[in-house]
N, C-alpha and C positions, 0 to 999 in steps of 0.2 A: 504493499499500500504506500501511497505517496505520503511523505511527511508533511507536517503543517507548513514548514518553510517552503517546500516545493509547491504546495497548493497556493500559498500566498504570493509566490513569484510568478505563477502561471499567467495572471492578467498582464503583468509587466512585460513578460517575454512575448506574449501574444501581441501586445501593442507594438513592441519593437519590431517583431516579424512583419506586422502590417505595413510599417514604414519601409522596410527593406525589400520584402518580397512583392507586395501588391502595388507598390508605387508605380511600377512600370505599366501594368495593364490599367491601372486606375486613371492614368492621364490620357488614355486613348479617346475618351469622349471629346477631348479638346479639339481633335483634328480628324478623327476617322471618318465620320459621316460627311464632313465638309469636303475632305480630299477625294472621296468617292465621286462626288458631283463635279468638282473642279477639274480633276485629272481627266475624267472621261467626257467632260463637257455634256453632262446629262441634263435634260430638262427636269425641273422639279415637279413631279406629279405624284399622285397617290400610288400608282403602280411602281414607280421607281423607288420611292421612299420605302414602301413595304417590302419590295424586293431586296434592297440593300440591307435593311434591318433584318430580314429573314436570313439572308446569307451570313451576316455577322453572328446572329443568334445560333444558327445550326452549326457553323464552323466552330464556335466556342464550345457548344455542347458536345459535339463529336470529339473535339480535341481533348477536352477535359475528361469526359466520360470514358472514351475508348483509349486514347493514347496514354493519358496519365494514370487514371484509376485502374484500368485493366492491364496495362503493359508496363509503364515506367515504374509505378509504385511497387510492382511485384518483382522487379529486376534490380534490386539494390546490391551494391558491392560492400558487404559488411556494414550496412547502414548508410553508406555514402551513395550519393546520386550524381547526376551530371553526366554529360556525354563522354568525357574522358574516363570517368570512373566506370561507366558501363562498357566502354571499349576495352578497358583492362579486364573486366569480368568476362567479356566475350572471348578475349584472347586466351585467358587462363582456363576456361572451362570447356572450350570446343576444340575438337581435333580436326584441324584443317591444314592445308598445305601452306608453305611459306608465301606462295604467290597470293593466295587468298587472304593471308594475314596482312600482306602489304596493302591489298585493296581495302581491307577493313580499317587499317590505320589511316589510309588516305581519306576514307569517308569520315572518320573521326575528326581529322584535321579540318575537313570542309565544314562539318557541323560546328566545331569550335570557332571557326572563322565567322560563320553566320551569327553565332552567339555574340562574339565580340563586336561584329558590325552592328548588331541590334543595340548593344550597349552604348555604342558611340552615337548612332543616329537618333535613337529614341529621346534621350535627354535634350538634344538640340531642337528637335521638332516640338517636343512638349513645352519647353521654355519659350520658344519663339511663338507658338500658338497662344500661350497664356499671355505673353506681353502684347500680342496683336489685339487682344481684347481691350487694351487701353485706348486704341484708336477709335473704338466704338463710343467711348465716353467723350473723348475730345481728340481732334486731329493734331493737337500740339505735339503728341508723342510720336507721330509718324516718322520723323527723321531720326528718332532715338531708339527705334525698335531693335535694330541689330546691335548697336552698342550696349543697350541695356541687357539684351539676351547674352551677349558675350561676357559681360561683367558678372551676371548671375551664374553662368556656367563655370567661369573661372573661380568664383567663390565657392561653389559646390565641390569642385575638384580639390580646392585647397584644404577644405575641412575633412576630406576623405581620410587624411592621415591619422585622424583620431580613432579610426576603427569602425567596424560595422556595428558594434554594440552601441557606441555613443551616437552614431548617426541614426540608428533605429529608435533610440529613446527620444531623439529630437524630432524626427520626421514621423514617428508613429502617431502622436496626437494630431499632427497636421494632416496626415493621410486619413485618419478617422474623421476629422472635421470635413475634409474634402468629400469623402464617401457619403457622409450624412447630408451634405449640401446637394450633391448631384442626385442623391436618392430622393430628397425632398422635392427638388425641382422636377425630377423625372415623374414622381407620383402625381404632382400637380398637373404636369402636362398630360399624363394618361387620363386623369379625371376630365381635363378639358377636351381631349380628343381620344376617346376610348377605342376608336376604330384601329388605332395603331397596334393593338393587341393581336390583330389578325396576322401580324408578321410571324407569329408562332407557327402558322400553317406553312409547311415546306413548299406548298404549291407556289407561293409568291417568289421564293428563291428559284424554283425551277422555271417559272414564267419569266423572271428577270434574265436568267442565263440564256434562255432560248430567244428572248426578244432583243437582248443586248449581247450578242456573241463577242 
């Protein structure tokens, strides 16, 4: 059984993990839907909005339910995860030729490269998208969007030296406040326009893919 100290520390650890782990995906609402329309030059209509939302919803559901819950979570390397750890597990437990091992190692490096690329691109997009919101309030900040974004990113990387635990304790409450805020605004928007819940129907995702190849 867990000790009293462990139970007391669980909320703090959970809050810290919220800031470290879920900060990445939590910033996606800042730019995901907007970029879908801007990049593809789509007309804003009921079908396109429901189609994109349905694609996002089902991609997340399938990725989390199948990839992580059914595969990744069951393939741990002595409690460790991550693509390099799983690569080491695969090389240690399977009997394959040296050429296939080289192929697996190459795949592992490609996956790690994608992970590092995401770690570099996502903060830049998230911060810039958040700062761009200032231009909605006043056009005064238009010429300062990029310098402000660079300054914030530089500050974030400078404080990284204090370690993940310290960063998690600082960003955990901020991330929780952010989730509560977007959850509240999202609930209010659903109350105002309940038809958006039709995006749970995968038909809209299929219709969007067929209509917008």
